[in-house]
N, C-alpha and C positions, 0 to 999 in steps of 0.2 A: 504493499500499499504506499509506504514511504516514498518509493522509487516513482511511483505514478504521479503522487502528490507533487514530488520534487520536478518533474517532466513539466506537470502544469505550471507551477512557479515559476520555471525558468523561462518557458514559452510567454506566459505572462508578462514578466520582466523585459524581455525582448522587444515584445509589441508595446511595453508601456513607454519604451525609451521615445517612440515616435509619437506616442499619444501625449506624452509629458512636455515633448517639446512642442508640439502643435498646440495645447491648451495654455502653455506657458507663454508662448508668443501671443496666441489669442488674447491672452489677459494684458499683455504687454501692449498690445494696439489699443486698448481700451483709452489711454491716455491720451492716444493720436486722435482716436475716432470721436472722442467726447468734445476735444477741441475744434475738429475741423467740421463735425457732423452735429446740427442741433437734434434734441430728442426726436423731432419728427422725422429727420433724414434717417436716424437710426431704426425707426420704428418702418419705415419703408423698406430698407435693408433687410431687415428681419423677417417682415410679412413675405417678400418675395423669393428668400432663401429658405423659408418654410413652405412653400408655392413649389419651388422646385423639387425640394424632398419629397412630397405628397405624389408628385408625378413621376417620380423615381420608384416610389413604392408600387405605383400602379401599372409601369410599364417590367418591374421586375418580375410579377406576377408570380413570385413564390420561389422564383428559380434560386434564389440564392440560399435557401434550406435546401432544395432537392438536389443541388450539386454537389451538398455533403452526403448526404442518403444516399444517392445512387453511385456516387464514386466509390465509395468503400463494398459496394453490393458485388463489386468484381476485382480480381485481379487481372484480370485481361488487359494490358495496355493501349491496344486497340481500339476496346471498346470506352475504356476512361476517355482515351483522347475524342472519340465521338462524342461523347458526353458534354465534355469541356467545349469542343468547336461548336456544336450544336446551339449551346445556349449564348456564347459569344457574338456568333453572327446574326443570331435572332434578337439578340440586344441591339447591336449594329441598327439593324433595319427597323427596329420598331421605334428606336430613339430618333431617327433621321425623320421618320414618317412624321412624327408628332411634332417636332421640330419646326418644321416646314409649314404643318397646316397653323401651329400656334403662332407663328411668326404673321400668316395673314390676317390675324384678328389680334396683334397686338395693342391695339388702341382700345378696343372694346373691354379686352382684358383690363387695361389700367384703370380705365372708367368703372367697371365694374366693382374692383378693389379697392380704389382711393377716390371714386367719384369725381376723377380729372384724368383727362388724357394724356397730360404732360409728362407721365412717366413710362411713356409706351416705348421708348430706347432700352430703357432699364428692363423692360419685359422681353423686349426680342434678345437681350444679351443674357438674359436669364434662361431664354429657352434654348439658346445655342449650348449653353452649359448642360442641358438635359442628356444628351446622348453621351457627351464625352464621361460625365461623371456617371452613369450609368456602366459603360464599356470599361472604366478605370476601374469600377469598384469589383467586378467578376473579375476582373486581373489580378487584383490582391486576393481574392478568395482562392486562386490556383496557387499563388503561393502557399496561401495559409493550406491548402491540400497536402503540399510537398513538406509541410512544417518546414520552409524556408523563413524561420522568424523574423532571422537577422538581414536577410535580402527585404525581405518585407518591412522593417524597421528603417534600413536604409533607404530605398526608393520614397518609402513615405516621408522621411524625414528630409532629404534633397526637394522634393516637391514642396513642402510644407515651406521650405527657406525661398524658393522660387516665389511661390504665392505672397508671401509677406515683403520681399524686397520691391516686387512687382507692384504688390497696393501701397506701399508708402511712397514709391517713384511716382505713380501715377495719380494718386490722391494727394500727397503732400506738395510735389515738385509742379507736377502737369496741371494739378487741380481739375480732374477730369470729374470729380464728384463721385457719384454713388456708382456710376457705370462702371468707373476703375476698381470697383472692389469686385466685381464681377468679372471684368477683363483678366483680371491677375489670377483669379481662380481658376478659368478655363485654361489659360495657358500653363498653370502648375500641374492641373490634372493631366493636361495633354503629355506633359514629361513623363509623369508617374506612368501612365499607360504603356508609354513608348517603351521605358525601361524595362519594368513588369513586363512585357511582352516578351523581350528581347530574353530576359533571365528564364522566365517558364514556357520555351518557344517550343519544347519537346513535347508538351502537350496537346499542341493543336495539329489538326488534320485538313481544315479547312474545308469541311464539308457539314452539310446537315442531315441529320436521319431524320426523316418527319416521325417515324414512328417511335423513334426515342423522345422525341419532343412532347408528343402526346402523352407520352407516359410521364415525362418530368411536369409537364403542364397538369395531369391530372393529379400528381402529389402536391404540386406548388400553387395552383388556383386556390383550393380552399385556404390558403394562407394569405390571400390578399385581403379578406374582411380583417383579419386578425393584422394585417400589416398598417392597414389603415386606422385601424383600432388603437394600436400601439403609437402611431404618429398623432392621433387624435390626443389619446391620453395624455401626452407631452405639449402639444402646439396649439390644438384647435382654441382653446381660452384666448389665445392671444386676437382673434377675430371676433371673439365674444367681447373681450377687452375692448377693442377698436371700436364695437359697437355702441358699447355702452359709453365710453371716455373719449379719446383721442389718440393721435399717433404720437403725440408725447410722453404718454403715459406706458403706451406700448414699448417705447424706446428707453425708457427707463426700466422695465421691466425686463426687456432683453438684456441690458446691462447686469442686473442681478443674475440672471439666468447663466449669462456669459462667465460671471464671477465663480457661480457655483458649480459651471462645468467643470471646474478644477476636478471633482470627484470623477470626472471621467478618465483622468489619468489613470486611477483602480478599475472602475467600472468598463471602459472601453477597453482596455489589455485584456481584462478577463474573459470580455466575451468573446474577443477574436480567437483567443485559446481555449476556450468552452467547448464550443461545437466539435471540432476535432479531436481533441482530447475526451469529452464524454463518450463519443461514438467509438474511439479507438479502444477502449477498456472493457466494451461490454460483457465481453468472456472472463472478465476477472473474476475471480470467486468472491473478492470483496468487495464489486462495483458499486452496491448499494451504500455499504459504510463510507466508501471514499465520497460517494454524492453528499450524503450527510455531513460530512467532516467540512467539505468542500462550503458549503451553504453556511456554517457556525462563523466559519474564519471569515470568508467574507463578510458576513455582517458584523464582525467585531471589527476589521478593519475599515469598513467603509463608514460606518455610524462613528468610529472613533475620529475621523478625519472629518465628519461632519459637525462633531462635538466641536473640535477644534475652531472650525470656520464659523461655527454660530456664535461661540464666546467672543469672538475678535472680528464680527461682523462690521461693526461701524469702521474699524481701523482700517479692515481692506478697503473698503470701499473709497473711503478718502485718500489712500494710495494710489489706488489705480483709477480713480474717476476724478471728476469736476464735483464742486458741492452740489451743482444741479441735479446732479444724479442719485444725490447721498439718499434719498426715498428708499432705494433697491435694498439696502441694508437689511431691513425686515424681512425679505425674502429669502437669503441666503439660508436660513433654519430649515425652512420648509423645500427649500428646492433640492440643497443637498441630500436631503433623506429620499425625495421623489426619484433620484438618478440612482440613488443606492437602490432604492425598491425596483428601478428599471433592470440591474444587473441580477437581485433576487428573483424576478421573475423567470428571467432564463434559465435559473438553476430549477426552480420549482416545476417547469413546464417539462423537464425530460423525461417524465416518464409517459404521458401523452406522445410525445414525438418518438420515443422508443417503441410505443405499439402501434406508432402510425395514427393516432387517433387524434389527428391535427385539429379538429372541429371542436374539442375540448380548449384549445387555444383560441379558437375565433370566439367562442360563446363566452370564455371570461372576459376576454379583452373587448368584446361588444358592450358585455355589462358594465364594464368597467368604463368604457367611452360613455354609456348613458348617464350613469352618476357622476362624471366629469361635467357634461356638458349642462346636465340639469342643476349641479350646484354652481356650475359656472353664472348660470342665469340668475341664481339665487341670490349667491354671496356678492359678485362683483359689483352690483348697482349699490350694495351698503359697505362693502371692504375696499374695492377698488383693486389695486395688482395684489394686498394679501389674499382678498378671496378668489383670486385667478389662481394664486399657488395653492391654496388649499385645496380649491377644487381638483386640481389635478393630483394633488397628493390622496386624497380620498377616492380618487377614481383608481388610482393605481394600486391602493391598498386593496380595494373590492377586488381587482383583478387577480390580484397575487393569491388572495383567499379562495377565490372559487376555482382557479386552476390548480392549485394546492389540492383541495377536496377533490376535483377529480382525476388528478394523477395519483393521488394516492390509492383510488379505486382501484385503476388498472395498472399499478406499478407502484408497490408500497416502498418508501425510503424511510427511515428511522430518523427525523429530523429531530434536533434538541428544541421542542418549544419551550419548554423552560429558560435557556437561555434567550431566545429572542423575546419573550414577553419582559424579561427584566430589562434588555436593553431598551425595548419599546418605551417604559414606564421611564427609566433613568433620564433617557435621551428628552422626553416631553418635560420633565421639570427642569430640565437644563435649559432648554429653548425658550421656556416663558420666563425664567430668572434671568437670561441673557437680554430679552426682550424688554422687561421690565427695568433692568439696571444696565442699559446699553451703552451709558458714557465711558469714554476712552480709559480703559484698564481700570474698569470698576471692581473692588476688591472681592465684591459679591460674587460676580460672575465667573470670577478668576478661582475662586474657592469652589464654586459650584461644578467646575468643570473639571478640579483635581479630584473633587467627590465621585465625579461619575467614572472615571481612570479606575480610581480604587475599586468602586462597587465592579468593574470589567475583571479585576485581577481575582478578588476573592468571592465573586457570587457566579461568576460564568466560567473562567478557566479550571479546570481539573489540575489534579496534582503532576500528572503526566505533562499536561501543557506547561505550566510552570516551570516543569522540570527543565522542559525542551528551550524554554525563553531564557533560563540562566545559562545553559550550555551554549547557547547561541551568543550572549552578552560577554560571557566568559573567551569564547574564541575572538570575539572582536577586539576585546582588551590585549589578548596576548599579540594579534596582528599589531596592535597600535604601538 
């Protein structure tokens, strides 16, 4: 079991290198964006990016999951190449078609989204990004299939650097405005896709097997509503927020989410490593115990990070953004937990995925989306951006609970629910205290934070886990 967990940890760390740089640079750009763009401009950027993301989900048609499930069903290299090539070529054709069609109606789309056609050029550039992002995403999945974590990280980091450099050059020096943000991303993703393709070129045969495509789509299409629901759980409230308020508050909320996305350093890296790892150990006799341990450790790590960010939320916002965006500090404690819940969901739904009961995932996410939208309409008019964040949190928690119930029925995993309950209660108390005593370096919130970590050590970790921590610390001391 230890060797399996070490493999997951190793891959997560390598994937995390690219995510770490990406999230750090994203936060690093906030001081630039908040001085170049008004909250309203930031809101436009955010909503266009979200719209691009939902189109990619629709065009992916669940093939991002199908490629992992079917690739490992065969050891025939020719068939594996056929699976990969069929998906990539299908993505190119479908993405380009939608892009061309959307460009024809760019003004109408701008009018529908923002009540003005003045953003139609932003819409055009955003549409061009769709096929590029779609193909780039599949190429990166091929690298993951081959467990080329270092290549994945290297290509990803290089592309991110290109994106950041171009963004600064176009937005700050050439003053291209919002359009520059999207042009830079297109260029960076084209470079990523090109290098990734060269590295993984042995996996392609440049032909489409329509029978295999139908089989892949049969598995993947039922996941599309789940993908849309998952997107809705995170992002649809931004549109509801715009409906009840304005682009300024959407921009402030976006900054809060961007800062909270530092949590994705952990969750994003984990999710990339989780799928190939989880399926590759299916025949291990201790597989269920491994899954349970992974869930426990994942929660401890992510909630611990959330606790730190919650405690120092005001300080973080004042460092990375201007006072105009200070209101977003109240969101960090909620949004970091939301991001942790997203990662938890991937673990909890593994039973349904293994048993190929993907309808369970769809149902849970649809129910979660329903609560998210319902609570969004109820809470946002009264609580504003906090109501928006709370609706997202309760939506995702309901999805996690439901998928847990369904997955346990078809594939039981002995999760440590006691630890989960203790973490939940302890963190809730810490968040409320940090919000009530949010002044810079307030001693009450700092003491509450320390008590939270003490609770984890004495009430959640068992003796073997404590012993492992001491051994790890001793090794670090010896190396130092």
